[in-house]
Structures are given as C-alpha cells and as structure tokens.
C-alpha positions as a printed NumPy array, in Angstrom:
array([[ 16.809, -10.716,  19.497],
       [ 19.263,  -7.853,  19.286],
       [ 18.374,  -4.197,  18.952],
       [ 19.827,  -4.08 ,  15.438],
       [ 17.573,  -6.954,  14.362],
       [ 14.518,  -5.179,  15.762],
       [ 15.498,  -1.974,  13.961],
       [ 16.018,  -3.845,  10.7  ],
       [ 12.696,  -5.708,  10.888],
       [ 10.698,  -2.642,  11.863],
       [ 12.333,  -0.621,   9.083],
       [ 11.402,  -3.314,   6.56 ],
       [  7.862,  -3.397,   7.98 ],
       [  7.512,   0.38 ,   7.85 ],
       [  8.791,   0.622,   4.274],
       [  6.699,  -2.29 ,   2.981],
       [  3.484,  -1.031,   4.592],
       [  4.232,   2.429,   3.211],
       [  4.545,   0.984,  -0.286],
       [  1.238,  -0.876,   0.083],
       [ -0.451,   2.324,   1.298],
       [  0.895,   4.29 ,  -1.671],
       [ -0.291,   1.571,  -4.056],
       [ -3.755,   1.604,  -2.462],
       [ -3.964,   5.388,  -2.749],
       [ -2.893,   5.248,  -6.403],
       [ -5.46 ,   2.574,  -7.22 ],
       [ -8.266,   4.393,  -5.447],
       [ -7.712,   7.996,  -6.496],
       [ -5.588,   7.986,  -9.658],
       [ -6.474,   4.863, -11.629],
       [-10.169,   4.502, -10.682],
       [ -9.641,   0.962,  -9.439],
       [ -7.558,  -0.315, -12.343],
       [ -4.139,  -1.754, -11.637],
       [ -1.014,  -0.218, -13.154],
       [ -0.26 ,  -3.043, -15.586],
       [ -0.866,  -1.235, -18.866],
       [  0.549,   1.625, -20.882],
       [ -0.898,   5.133, -20.379],
       [ -2.63 ,   5.081, -23.789],
       [ -4.19 ,   1.713, -23.034],
       [ -5.172,   2.892, -19.556],
       [ -7.112,   5.85 , -21.009],
       [ -8.936,   3.475, -23.358],
       [ -9.718,   0.946, -20.602],
       [-10.733,   3.45 , -17.922],
       [-14.458,   3.424, -18.782],
       [-14.594,   0.07 , -20.583],
       [-17.264,  -2.156, -18.961],
       [-15.134,  -5.217, -19.782],
       [-12.818,  -4.234, -16.892],
       [-15.584,  -3.768, -14.299],
       [-14.384,  -6.771, -12.284],
       [-10.844,  -5.393, -12.192],
       [-12.176,  -2.03 , -11.001],
       [-14.29 ,  -3.737,  -8.341],
       [-11.304,  -5.761,  -7.129],
       [ -9.076,  -2.669,  -7.188],
       [-11.526,  -0.719,  -5.057],
       [-11.889,  -3.672,  -2.666],
       [ -8.101,  -3.97 ,  -2.343],
       [ -7.652,  -0.257,  -1.729],
       [-10.49 ,  -0.239,   0.797],
       [ -8.962,  -3.189,   2.657],
       [ -5.453,  -1.729,   2.547],
       [ -6.549,   1.722,   3.687],
       [ -8.511,   0.144,   6.532],
       [ -5.949,  -2.318,   7.967],
       [ -2.445,  -1.34 ,   6.813],
       [ -2.168,   2.078,   8.547],
       [ -2.307,   0.354,  11.943],
       [  0.599,  -1.903,  10.963],
       [  2.529,   1.061,   9.581],
       [  1.98 ,   3.018,  12.784],
       [  2.983,   0.023,  14.937],
       [  6.221,  -0.411,  12.967],
       [  6.953,   3.298,  13.27 ],
       [  6.368,   3.28 ,  17.044],
       [  8.567,   0.197,  17.505],
       [ 11.268,   1.792,  15.381],
       [ 11.164,   4.997,  17.418],
       [ 11.268,   3.05 ,  20.697],
       [ 14.264,   1.061,  19.473],
       [ 16.15 ,   4.307,  18.869],
       [ 15.087,   5.744,  22.233],
       [ 16.183,   2.619,  24.129],
       [ 19.419,   2.206,  22.184]])
C-alpha cells in the first residue's frame, strides 16, 4: 500500500466521520431528535407531535451512538493522516 493510498483513505475516513459527527450534533441539539427530512414549516409543526415520538427516540439513540463511538474513529484517521505526512 503506497503512501498516497493511505493518505487518500485516511482523508476519506476523516471527512466521512466528520460528517457523521455533524449530523449527530444537529439531530441532538438542533432538531430535538427528528431527522432533517422535512421542510422548516413542517418541522416546527412536528417538533412536539407525539406521533413522531419513535423518530425522536431513534434520533436520540443514533446521536448518542455516534457521539460515543465515531470520535475515536475520527481521531484515529486524523492521527494516521498526520503520520503519513510526517513520514512522507
């Protein structure tokens, strides 16, 4: 495996884990557990609707899981990326 391949894969890993972390933070703190698949007007209507309690519960579970496990992967990709630039 060449150094360029390692840099490419770790960059992809770092960016993808960063996107997942941002999504988890949005779901937890901005949307109250609801996913971003509706218009803003509809989101305001559905925010306190008990019909979407399962979606909120799943959203909080996803964000809890992502904020617990993904930062380690993000940090590992960042460290590998930095080492690849130090070695190369």
